[in-house]
N, C-alpha and C positions, 0 to 999 in steps of 0.2 A: 338035545340042544344045550350046550354049555355056555353060560353067560358070565362075562367078566364085568364087575362093577368098577367104574372109574370115577373118582372124585377129581374134578378139574380144580386145581388149587395152586397154579403157578403164577398167578398175577402178582403185581406189586402193591395192590390195595391202596393206590394213591388217594382215592376219595375217602377211604376209611381212615387213613392216617396211621394205621398200625396193622399188625397181623390179624386180618379179619377171621381167618380160619381158627385162630386161638381165642377170639373174642368170646367172652362168657355169656351164655344164655341159660338161665335157670341153673347156674352152678356148674355147667359143663361147657367145654369149647364147642363153638358152632359146628366145626367139622365133625364132631362126634354125633351130633344130631343128624347130620346128613348121612354119615356112615350107618347109623341105625336104620334109617329109611331105605337105604340101598341093600343092606345085608340080606333082608328077607326075599329079595328078588334075584339074587345072583349066587353063583357058586364060589366066587372068590372076589375080594375087594382090594383095589390098589388106590394109591393117591398119586396123581400126576403133577409133576412140577415142583415137588418138595418132599421132604421126609416128614413122617408123622409117627410117633411112637405106637407100636402095636399093629401097624399096617405096612405092607410092602409099598415102597415108593419108587417111582420111575421118573427120570428126568424128561422134560419136554423134548420132542424130537422134530426135526433134526437139530434144532438149536433152542437154547433157553429164550425166554421172553417173546415167544411167537404167539402168545395168547392161547385161547382155548383150542385152536387147531393143533398147536404143538402138543398139548396134552392128549387130545384125541389120537393123534398120530402115534404118540408114545404108547397109548393103550392098545392100539392096533398091533404094534410091534410085539408087545407083551403077549397079547392074545394069540398071535400067530405062533410064537415060540412055545406057548403052553397049551395049545389045543382047544382054544375057545372058539365058538361060532359067532357070538355077538358080544358087543360092548354096550353096556348100559351106562350112560353118563349123567352126572349131576354136578352142578357148580357147588363149591364149598360154602356159598353164601345165599342159597335159596332154600327156604323151608315152607311147608313140609315137602318131602321128596315125592315126586310123581310116582304113581303106581302104573306099571306097564303090563299089558296082557302078555301072557307067556306065548301065545300064538297070535299072529297077525294074518290078515286076509291074503297078503302076498309077502314076498321076501324083501320089499323095499324098507329102507330106513324110515323111522318115524321120529317125530319130535313133538313136544307140547307147544302148541301155537302160542306165541308170545314169550316163550321161555326156551330159547334155543339150546341151552346146555342140557336140558332134559331130553335125552334121546336114546333110541335103540338103533345101533349101527352094525349091520352085518360085517363081519371081518373080511368078507370078499371085497369090500370097498377100500381096503388098505392100499392097494396099488394106485387106485384113482386119487386118494388123498395125497399120497407121495407126489404124484404128478402135479396135482393142483398146487401144492406148496412150492414146487420147483418152477412152475410156469407163470406165476403171476405175483403181483404185489399185494393183492387184496386178501388179507388174512382173516376176514370176518366170518363168523358162523353163517351169516346169511349167504355169503358167496359160496360157501361149501354146501349149504343146503340146496341151493339152486344147481350146483354142479353135480351133486350126488343124486338128485331126484328124490330126496327125502320128502315124505308126506307129513303134513301137519295133522295132528289129531287134537281134539279138544279135551278138556278136563273140567269137571265140575268143581274141582278144588280151587281155592284161592291160594296162590303162591306169593311169597314175600321175598323180594330180592333185597338183602340187607347190605347195601353199598356204603352206608355211612353209620357212624355211631348213633346218630339220631334215628335212622331206620331201625336199628337194633333195639334201641330204647323204646320206641313206639310199639314195635312188635311184642316185646316182653311185657309192656304195660297192658296191651290189648289182651294178651293171653292171661295175665293175672286177673284182669277185670272180669273175665268169664270163667275163671277157676281152672284153667289148663296149665299144667306144669310142663 
């Protein structure tokens, strides 16, 4: 089972006010923290929706600015062209990265309950996502989760969605108060 890791990073970061993937956390860009968390779970890593030094980047598909589904669709296309069986996704702004089991009880897609960008998506779902994107205006992850039959799984980890500079500062302060870098 070959897994492709895909960091979803094509958004405009309007709430953040600047490039949140490049926002510094403990001296390193936020996207690098996400990449570190994904690398140990996948065979190759890409960034969807933008270029990033040291990582392969793919443009959202079929068009830019489609949100996370444009990134997932681009990852599916890359996976199909390069012989991957699954795509493991993470947003560029949520830490720590969820850990997914290598094997699941069935072949359905799974996502972390409450954190829809953390998911494992069988590449066999690619044609269904293409159809989903063509046949409706709802481009939310929730609509795709319902259409794909993805199963929610729980995690004991607390995840932090860093949507604003304040969120990032609070998370960094919390980590430094308990001695975590």
